[in-house]
C-alpha positions in Angstrom: 18.4 -24.6 -29.1 14.8 -25.3 -28.6 13.0 -27.6 -31.0 9.4 -27.5 -31.9 7.4 -30.6 -30.9 3.9 -31.7 -31.6 2.7 -29.9 -28.5 4.3 -26.7 -29.4 2.4 -24.7 -32.0 4.5 -23.7 -35.1 2.4 -20.7 -35.7 0.3 -18.0 -33.9 -2.6 -19.3 -35.9 -2.2 -22.9 -34.4 -2.1 -21.2 -30.9 -5.4 -19.3 -31.4 -8.3 -20.4 -28.9 -11.5 -21.5 -30.3 -14.1 -18.8 -31.0 -17.2 -18.5 -29.2 -20.7 -18.3 -30.7 -23.3 -15.8 -29.6 -25.6 -18.9 -29.0 -23.2 -20.2 -26.5 -23.3 -17.1 -24.4 -25.6 -16.9 -21.3 -28.7 -14.7 -21.6 -27.3 -11.9 -19.4 -24.4 -11.4 -21.6 -26.4 -11.3 -24.7 -28.8 -8.6 -23.2 -25.7 -6.6 -22.3 -24.4 -7.0 -25.9 -27.7 -6.0 -27.3 -28.0 -3.0 -25.0 -24.3 -1.9 -25.9 -25.2 -2.3 -29.7 -28.4 -0.2 -29.2 -26.0 2.7 -27.9 -23.4 2.2 -30.7 -20.6 0.7 -28.8 -17.7 -0.1 -30.8 -15.4 -3.2 -30.9 -17.6 -5.3 -28.6 -15.6 -8.6 -27.6 -16.5 -11.4 -25.2 -13.7 -13.2 -23.6 -14.5 -16.7 -22.0 -12.2 -16.8 -19.0 -13.9 -20.0 -17.5 -10.7 -22.1 -18.0 -8.3 -19.2 -17.3 -9.6 -17.5 -14.2 -11.3 -18.4 -11.0 -12.8 -14.7 -10.2 -15.3 -14.6 -13.1 -16.4 -16.5 -16.1 -16.6 -13.8 -18.8 -15.4 -10.3 -19.8 -17.5 -8.2 -22.0 -15.3 -5.5 -23.5 -16.4 -2.4 -25.5 -15.5 1.1 -26.5 -17.3 4.2 -26.4 -15.9 7.3 -28.3 -16.2 9.8 -25.3 -17.1 10.0 -21.8 -20.8 10.8 -22.4 -21.1 7.7 -24.6 -19.3 5.5 -22.0 -21.6 6.6 -19.3 -24.7 6.1 -21.6 -23.5 2.6 -22.4 -23.0 1.7 -18.8 -26.4 3.2 -17.7 -28.2 1.2 -20.5 -26.5 -2.1 -19.8 -27.3 -1.6 -16.1 -30.9 -0.8 -16.9 -31.4 -3.8 -19.2 -29.8 -6.2 -16.8 -31.8 -5.0 -13.9 -35.0 -5.7 -15.9 -33.7 -9.4 -15.9 -33.1 -9.2 -12.3 -29.3 -9.0 -12.5 -27.7 -6.2 -10.6 -24.1 -5.4 -10.3 -21.9 -6.2 -7.2 -20.1 -3.0 -7.9 -19.4 -0.2 -10.4 -16.1 1.5 -10.8 -15.0 4.6 -12.8 -18.3 5.9 -13.7 -17.3 9.4 -12.6 -14.5 9.7 -15.1 -15.8 7.6 -17.9 -12.4 6.5 -19.1 -12.8 2.8 -18.0 -16.1 1.9 -16.4 -16.0 -1.7 -14.7 -19.4 -3.4 -13.9 -19.0 -6.5 -11.8 -21.9 -9.0 -12.0 -20.0 -11.8 -10.4 -20.0 -14.4 -13.0 -19.2 -11.8 -15.8 -17.6 -8.3 -15.8 -18.5 -5.5 -18.1 -15.5 -3.2 -19.2 -16.6 0.0 -21.0 -13.6 1.8 -22.2 -12.5 5.1 -24.0 -10.3 4.4 -27.1 -7.2 5.4 -25.2 -8.0 3.4 -22.0 -8.7 0.3 -24.2 -5.4 0.5 -26.0 -3.4 1.2 -22.9 -4.7 -1.7 -20.8 -5.0 -3.9 -23.7 -7.1 -6.7 -22.0 -7.6 -8.8 -25.3 -3.9 -9.2 -25.3 -3.6 -9.9 -21.6 -6.2 -12.7 -21.8 -5.3 -13.8 -25.5 -5.4 -17.4 -24.7 -9.2 -17.3 -23.9 -11.8 -18.1 -26.3 -13.5 -15.0 -27.8 -16.4 -13.6 -29.8 -16.6 -10.2 -31.5 -20.2 -8.9 -31.4 
């Protein structure tokens, strides 16, 4: 039998990581969020991975309702970040539009269709990371 100790959370609420604030986010991510909001992205979430991963600092997740919208989201984000001299290292999935990944090194933008967002469930996979819903 395993007993709960002070270091073991007694409820899921106790284990929930601290939330981020928009003010804490670097300017590039705030620009990408604004671009996504301008194109009516749904369920925009930022995950702070600085304490959990070594390959990037943040994930920016969002949903587009169809492949046309996911493409428009990715294009607008790339254009607005380019205006700030931020260019992606690589972009994957743009031809299909189900999951478009834009790697900016220190942050990664994920533009999902609703089905791909549910299937890959990155928020659950990285559930220990502090987050912000924009």
